[in-house]
N, C-alpha and C positions, 0 to 999 in steps of 0.2 A: 954450549947450552942446548944446541939442537940435539946432540947425542943423548944428553940427560933427559930431554923431553921424549925422545924416541924410546929410551929404556923404560921410563915411567909409564909410557903409553903401553908398551909390551907387557909390563908387570900388571898393569890394570886390566888389560884384556885377558891375560893368563888367569888372574884371580877370578875375573868374571866367568871365565869358562869352567874353572874348577868348581866354583860355587854352583853354577848351573848343573854341572855333572853330579855334584853331591845332592842337590835338590831332586834331580831326575832319579837318582838312585834311591833316595828316601821314598819318593812318591811311587816308584816302580815296586819297591820292596813292600811298601804299605798296601798297595793295590793287590800284589801277589798274596800277601797274608790274608787280606780281606776276602778275596775270591776263594782261596783255599778253605777258610773258615766257613764261608757261606755255602760252599758245596758240601762240606761236612755236615753242616746244619741240615741241609735239604735231605741228605742221606739218613740222618738221625730221625727226622720228622717222618720220613717214609716208613719207618718201623712202627709208627704209632697208628692207632685206628681212629675211630670217630669218638666224639665226646659222648658221655653217657646220657641217654635220653631219660626223661622223667615219665614213668608209666603208671598205670592204675592197676592195682591187684584186686581181682574179684569186684570191680566196679566200686571199690570203697577206698582203698588205701593207696596213696601215692608213694612211689619209691623211686630211687635213682638206680637204673639198671646198669651198675658199674661194670659188669662183665659182658654186657651187651647181648645176653642170650634170650631176651624176650620174656623172662619169667622172674619172679621175686625169689632170690636165694635167701637163705637164712641170714647171711651177713649183710644183706641189703634191707632187712626188716628191722625198722626202728623199734618195734615192739618185742622183738626176741631178746632173751637174756644175753648179756654181754659174753658170757663164757661160751654159749652156743654159737654166737656170731664169730668169735675168735676161732673156735674149732672148725667152723664151716669154711672160712676163707683160708685158714691154714691148710685144710685138706685140698684146696684148689691151687695152692701156690706151688710153682716148681722150685727147684733148688736155687736157681739164679735169682728168683724173686725174693726168696728167703734171705739169701746172702746180701742182696742189695739193701733190704730192710735193716740189716745189722750195722749199717754205716750212717753217720751223720757228719756232714762236712760243709765247708764254706760254699756260698753260692752268691752270684752277682746279678744285679739288674741294671737296666739303663735308667737315665734320668726321666724317662717317660713311663717307667713301670713295666717295661717289657723284659722278657727273659734275655739274659746276656749270652748271645750265641756268636756274635761277631765283634771284633775290636771296636772300641769307641774312643773318642778324643775327650780328654778331661785333664784338669789340673789338680783334681782331688786325689790324694794318695790312696784312699780306699777304693775309688773307682778304677784307678790304674792297677792296683793290686788285683781287684776282681777280674779285670780284663786280661791281664798278662799272666797271672800266677795260677788262676783256677781253670779247671775244665769248663766247657760250655754247659749251660743248663740242659740242652738236649742230649749231650753226651752222657751226663750223669743220670738223667731220668729215663731216656729211651734205651740206652745201651747197657748201662750199669745197674738199672732197676733200683736206684737209690730213691728214698722217699722221705728222708729227714735232712733238713738243711739248716745251717747257721747263717742268718742274714748279717752282713758285715757293713752295710752302707747306711747313711742317714740322709733321707730325702724328706719331702713334705709327707704328712699323713696320707694325703690323697694318692701320691705316687706309690708309697709303700703298700697301700691297700689295693691299688690297681695291680701291682706286681703279684700280690697274694692270689688275686682272682685269675690272673693270667697263668701263673704256674700251676694252680689247681686245675685249670682246664687242660693243661698238658698232661697232668697226672690222670685225669679222667680218660685220656686216650690210650693209657697203658692197658694191657690185657685184662687186668682185674679192677682197674680204676682205683688203686690204693691211693688215698689222699696224702698230700705232703704235710708234714709237721714242720712248721717254720719256728726256729728257735732264735734267741738273741742273747748276747751279753748285755750287761747293764747299760741303760741309755739315759738315766735320769739325773746325772750329776755332771759336773764339769770335767770329770776324769776322761782322758782320751788315751787309749793304749790299744794298739792293733791286736795285742794278745790278751786283752782283759776287759776293755770297756769301750763303748762307742758313744761319744757325746752327740746327742740328738736334740738340737735347740727347738725343734717343733714340738717336743714333749715338755710337760711341766718340769721345772728344774728344782732339785732338792739337794740337801747336803749329801756328801758321800756317806756310805754306811758307817764310817767311823764318826761322822758328824751326827747321824741318827743315834748312834750309841751315846754320844755326849749329851743328848736330850734326856736320857734315862726314862723316856716315855714310850712304853710299849703300845699304848693306844695310838700314838702318833705314827709309830712304825707300821702298825696295822692299817692305819688310814693311808699312808704312803703306798703300801703294797696293794691296797684295794684300788687306788687311783691308777697306779702303774698297770694293774691288771686291766682296767677299763681301756687305757690307752693302747696296750698291747692288743687286746681283742679288736679294737677299732681298725687296726691295720693288718691283722691276721697272725700276729705272733702268739703261739700257743704253748711254748716251752721256754721258760726262763733259765738260762745257764747261770743261775745264782739262786740263793744267796751264797756268799763266801763266809763260811762259819769257822774258818781257821783262826786260831788264837795268835795275836801279834806279840808273842813273848820275845821275839828277836827284833830289836828296833831298827836294824839295818835293812830288813827284808823289803823288797820293792812293792809288795802288794798290800801293805798295811791299810791304806786308805779304803780298800774294798772290804775290810773286815769290820767286826764290831768291837775291836780292841783286844786287850790282853787278858781280861778278866773272864774266867769261864762262866761264872754265874751271870754276868751281864750279857755275854755273847749268847748264852743259852736262852734267856727270856726274849732277847731281841730277835734271834733267828726263828724262834717258835712263832712269834707274832707275825714276822715277815712271811713265813710259809702260809700261815692261816689266812693272811690278807690276800695272797695270790690264789690260793687253791680253794679256800672255804673249808667247811667241815669235811667235805669229800670232793673228789674230782667230778665236775659236771660239765655241761656244755658251756657254762659261763666261767669256767676256771682257766687259769694259766698254770700249767704244771711246773713244778720247781725241780731243777736238778741241783741239789745242794752239794756243796764242795768245800774242801777236798778231803775225802775220807782217807785215813783216820786222823786228819789234822795236818795241814801243810805249813804250819808256821815256824817250827824250830829248824830253820835252814842253817847249816853250818856256815859260820861267819856272815850270816845274813844273805848269802848269795842265792839267787832264785834258781829253782830247778828247771826252768826253761833252758838253761844253759849247762853244758857239761861240767863247768867248774862249780855248779850249785846242786849237783846231784845227790848230795848226802844230807839227810836229816839226822840230827844228833840229839841225844837225851842225857847230857851230863848231869842233870838234876834228877834223873830217873822219873821223869814226869810224863811218860807216854799216856797214862790213863787220864791225866788232867786234860789233854787235848781232845779226848774222846767226848767229854761232857756235853759240848754243844750239839753233838749228834745224838747221844743216848738220852739226854734230857730235853733237847730242843727240837731239832727237825724231824727226828724219827717219831716222837710222840705226836708231832703235828702232821704226821703221815705224808712226808715229802714223797712225791711220786718217783723221783729218781735220785741217784747218788753218783758223784764223780770222784774217783781217787786222784791223787796228785801224781806228779812226775817223780818225786823224790824217792830215795831208798831209806827206809827206816832202819838205820844202822844198828845191827845186833839186837833187833827187837823180835825177829822171827827166825825160822829155821834156815832161811837163805837171805842173803843181802841183795835182793832185787827190788825194783821199784814197785810201788803199790799195785799198779794195774796188772803186774805179772805175778803178784804175790798171793798164793792160795791161802796162806794163813790169814791174811788181812781180809780178803774178799769172801772166801767161803767159810772158813772156820769162825772168824769174828763177825763179819757183817751178816752173812747168811745164817749160819748155824746158831751162833750165840745171840745175836741181836734180832734174828728172825725177820730180816728185811726181805721182802718178796718183790720189790719193784725193780725197775731197770737200773743196772749198773753200767755206766758209760765211761770208757777211758778218757783221760785228757787228750788233747789234740796232738796228732803226729808222733805216736810212739812206735809205729811199725815201719814205715818207709821213709827214705830220704826224699826231700822235695825242694821246691824253690825257696821255701822259708828255712832251709837248713837240713842238717842230718836228723835222722830219727832220734827222738829222746827215749831211747831204749835203755835206760840206765840199769846197769847190772846184768843186761843180756845183750850187750853190744856184739858178742860173738855169734849170736844166733842169726839165721837168715830171716827175711821178712816172713816167710810162711811159718817158720818155727816160732817166731814171736806171736803170730796170730794164734797158733796152737796153744802156746803157753798162756795167753790171755784168756782163751776160752776154758782151758783146764783150771785156771785160777778162779773162774766163776763170773767173769764179766760178760755182758750181753751185747754191747755195742762199741764200735770203734769211732772215736772222735777225730775229726780233721783228716780222715783218710778216705780214699775212694779206690779200694782194692777188693771188691767182692769176689774176684776170681780166685783169691787165695783161699777163701772159705770153700768155694766150690771144689777146688783141687784137694783140700784136706779131706772133704767128705768122699770124693770119688776115689781117693787113695786109701780110704778106710781108717784114717788117722783120727778123725772126729766123726761121731755117729750123727746121722740126721736127727735122731731123737734129741741129741744135745742141742743142735741148732734150733729145733722146734721149741725147746724150752725158752730160749732167748727171744725168738720171734714172737712167741705168744705174749711175753711181757710187754714188748714194744707195741704190738697191735692192740693189746688191752687198753693202753693209754690213749691210742687214737680213737677207739670206741668210746671210752669214758669222756673224752673231750668233745665228742660229737662230730668229729671230722668226717666220718663215713656218711653222716646224715646231711651235713651242710657245712662245707669248709669255706664258704664265701662270705665276704663282708660287703657292706654298702660303701663303696669308695667315696661317693659324693658326700657322705656324712662323717667320714673319718676325721676331718678337720674340726668338726663341731664337738668332738669328744677329746681327741688328743690335743693337749695344749690349750684347753678352754680356760676362760678367765678364772673360774672358781678353782680349778686344779692348780693353775699358776699361783694364785693367791695362797693356797695351802702350802705350796712348796716354798714360797718366799717366807711365810711365817716360820716354817721349819728351819730354814736357813738362819734366820735371826736367832731362834731359840737354841740352835746348836752351838753358837759362838760362846766361847769361854773367856770370861774376864780374869786375867792372871795377875794384873797389877794395876793399881789406880791411886795416883798421888793427888787425887782430889780434883782433877780437871775434867773428869768424865762423868756423865755425858756433857757434851759441849753445849754452850748457849747459842741460840740462833743469832745470826748477824755478824759473827766473828769472821776475821780474815784467815783463810786456810791455804796452805801450800800442799799440793798433792804430788805424790810419786808412787809409781807402780799401780796406778788406777787408770783404766781405759775410759770409763764413762764419767768424765769430769762434770758433765752437765747434771748428773744425779745430785751433785753437791750444791749447785747454785740456788736451789730452793731453800737452802738452810744458811748459807753464808756466802761471802765473797771469795771466789777462787783467785789467788794471785799467782804471778809467774815466778816469784823469787821468795826464798825463805826469809830474806831480810824484811819483806813487806808483810809477812804473815804474823798473826797472833799465835797460830798453832801449825805444826807440821803433821801431816798424816801420811804414813808410808806403809805400803803393803810389800811384804817379802814372801818368797817362796822357800820351800825346803831345799837345802843343797843336796847335790849328789855327784857321783863320779860319772863323767860322760864316757860312754863306751860305744864304739861304733864298728866292732869287728863283724857284726852281721846286722841284717835288717831290723830284726826284732829288738836287739839291744838298745837301739835308739829310743825306744818307748818305755824301757824299764829303768826307773830311777832307783839306783842301788848305791851301795858304798857309803861314803862319808856323810855324816850328819852335821858336820861343822862347817862354818864359812871359812874360806881361805882368808889370810890376812888382808889381801886386796879387797875381797868381797865385804869383809867385816868393816874395813876402813871406809869404804864407800857408803855403807849404811850409817856408821857412826858420825861421819862428817856431816851428814844431812840432819840426823835427828837431834844433834847437840846444839844446833843453831837457835832453836826456840823450843818451848814446851812441845812435846811430841807424843804422838799416838802411833804405835807400831802394831800392824795386824799381820800375824804370821800364819800363813796357810800351812796346816799341819797335814802333809801328805805322809810323813813318817815322823817319829819323835825327834824334833829338831833341837840342837844344842843352841840355846838362846841366852846363855849366861851373861855374856858381855853386852848384848843388846838390851837385856833386861835392866842392867845397871845404868844404862845411859838413856833410857826412855821414862817418861812419866806414866804412860799407860801402855799396857801390853794385852793384846787380845789374840786368842787362837781362833782361826776360822777353818771351815771344812768345805769350801766351795760357795762362799757368799757372793752374790752378785753386787756390783757397785751400788746399785740403787738401794738395795737392802742394807748394805753397809752404812750408807749415809743416814738412813733412818735409825739404825742402831746408835751410831756415833752422836746423833743429836737427840736421842731419847724417845723417838717415836715408836721404836720397837726395842725389846729388851733381850739382851744376851743372858741366857739362863743355864748354859751348858756346864758340865763337869767333865774333867779330862777323862777320856777312855783309855788313855795310855799315860805313863809317866813321862816327863820330859827330863832327860839326863842333864847333869850339870857339866859333864866333860866327856871328851872322847875316850879318855882313859877308863872312865866308869863304864862306858859302853863295851869296851874290849874285855873287861873283867866279868861282865855278866854272863849267865848261862842261857843258851839259846832256848831251852824249853821251860824256863822258869819266869813267871810274871813279875813285874815291878821289883826287880832285884838289883838295880844299879845303885852304887854308893852315893848317898847324899844327893838325890835328885833335886834339880832346880825347882820343879813342881811335881808333886806325887800324883799318882793315879787318884782320880776323884776330886781333884782340887778345882775350885771355881769360886770366885768372890761373888757375894751378894751386894746389890746396890739399889 
C-alpha cells in the first residue's frame, strides 16, 4: 500500500507541475502577444498627427481643418458644391491614400467602444474573430490608409456610438482627415450568420426580409427601413450592406431568408421601398446609403450550393431565365437610386464571353451595369475574392490561376471600384507604379467613393451623441412596430378549427424559450398528457457542414427532416390537438407534419411573446407565402435553379395564406 500511495503522490505532483508549466506557457505566450501588439499599436499611432481643430473662416464660417494647414480648403467648405469638394481632396491625395480608400473590410472594437488594437478576452465568437483574425484598427487606418469598414460586432447602442466617435477621431489624425464610413450587415432580425447577418438585440427586432415580403406591404417595408435608418444613424452606421434582392428560385440556397422571395415582381416593389426608406429621395446627411446586392442576381446556385464555397461557384440558368433575375435591379433598386451595388461570388455559367465570377466579369459590370443600365455609383466586390486569409482561400472563382495582383487588375478592368473584405492597398499601388493601371482609372473609382462620403455629410460631422444612442436604437415605439410586423408576417397554412386558441386552456410547449410569455393566456403544463393543446416550434432542416469556419453558419442542403427528426416531431404533436409553428429559413418540406397537425403556421423570426399573442388572437397572422413550400425532396431535385415556383405539386403554393 505504501508503494501505491507513493506512486499516486508522484503522479499527482507530476500532473501539478505539468499543469503549472502549461499555465505559465499560456500566460507567457499571451503576455508576449499582448506586448508585441501594444508596441505595434504605439508605432502605428506615432504615424498619426493631431486631431482636426475647428477654425473660423473670415470670422464667419466654422470649418473642420482636416488637413491641419490653418486655412479652409474647398473640401472642408460645407457650402462648396460636392463635385468641387471631391476634386479638391482628390488633388491632395497621394497614391497610397487613394488605394486605401478603395478597400472596405471588417474591423473590431472592444466592449467599451475603443478601437481594437490589442488582444481581448471574450467568450463571444464575433469578439474572438475580430481580435484574432483581423488586423488592428491602427494598422489599417494609420498604415494602410483604409477609411471604409464593416463593423461585425453587436454591443449596446452607447458602446457602438462611442466606437464610432473614437474611430472618427483616429481618422481625423490622418494627413487629410478623411472620415471613416462604417458599414454593417443586417442587424434587425433573429438571423445570425458571420458571413451575412449580425443579430443585434439592442435594436428593434423585425421579421427577416423573407417575412417582410410575406406581408406584401410596401409601406411597412418602408417604415422598417426608416426605423432601421434612424437606429443606424444613432450609432454611426452610414452604409447598409443590404438589401439582398436576389431571387430565391433555388429552394436549397442558404441565403433565402435574407431575400424577398422567389417572385420578381414582389422582390422589385419590396426592394424599391426598402432603399427609399434607408436613403430617402436622395442621399443626404440623414441618409444611410444602401449597397444593394448581388448583381446581377445571386439566386440560381447550382444544386443550391452557396458561392461562398468552391463547390458552389457555379450559377446556372437551365430555364434561360437570366433576365428574370435582373428585374429587382432594373425595376427596383436602380430606380430607387441605390448608392452602391455589390456583385456576388458566383460564375454566371455561359452567360457572358468568359466564365468568370461577377466581380471579375467586364460584361456584367461595365457593359451591362455601367453602359447599358447607366449606373454611376460605387460597385464593391463581395468579400475576400483577392487574397487567401484566416477565413479561407480567396473566392476567386474562374480566375484561381491568377495571382493576387492579377486579380486586382482584372477587377479594376472589369469596372469595380472597391474591394470588400480585403486589406491590400499595396497591390493597387504596385499596379499603378508598374504602369499596368493608370492613376486616372484609380481616380475614377476614388471619386465615386468620396462622393458618397460627402453626400452623407461625413466630412462635415461624422460624430454621434453616444449618450442619446440608446434613446433612439431599440426605443419602445420602434420595438412595438417591429413586433407588429412579426405578427403580420406569419402565414396561416392550415387550420382545423382550433385556431386561435381560447384563453385559459392548458398548453404544452416545445421549442419555445420564453414560456412565461404564454402564462398570461393559459396554463403551461409539463406533460402532453395534461395539456388540452400542444404547441411546437420547429426549424428548417439542413445538412451540417464543418469543413471550414464559415460553413458552420450557412444552412444548406436538405430541406427534409430525417426519419429520426420527423418521428420526434410526430410523436409529440399526435398526442393532443396540436399547433406547429415552422420557422421558414428556406422552403421546408412539411408534408408529413402537415398531415399530423391541426394547425400549421409559417414564421420568419417571431419572438415568443408575439407568437403567444398571435396564437391567442390578440394579434393577427396576415402573411402570404413569399416562396412555395415543396411537397417532396424529389420535387426539389427536379426543379430548375433559375425558375420560380416550379416544383411539382407543391404542398403550399407561392402566395398561399389562409384568412381567419
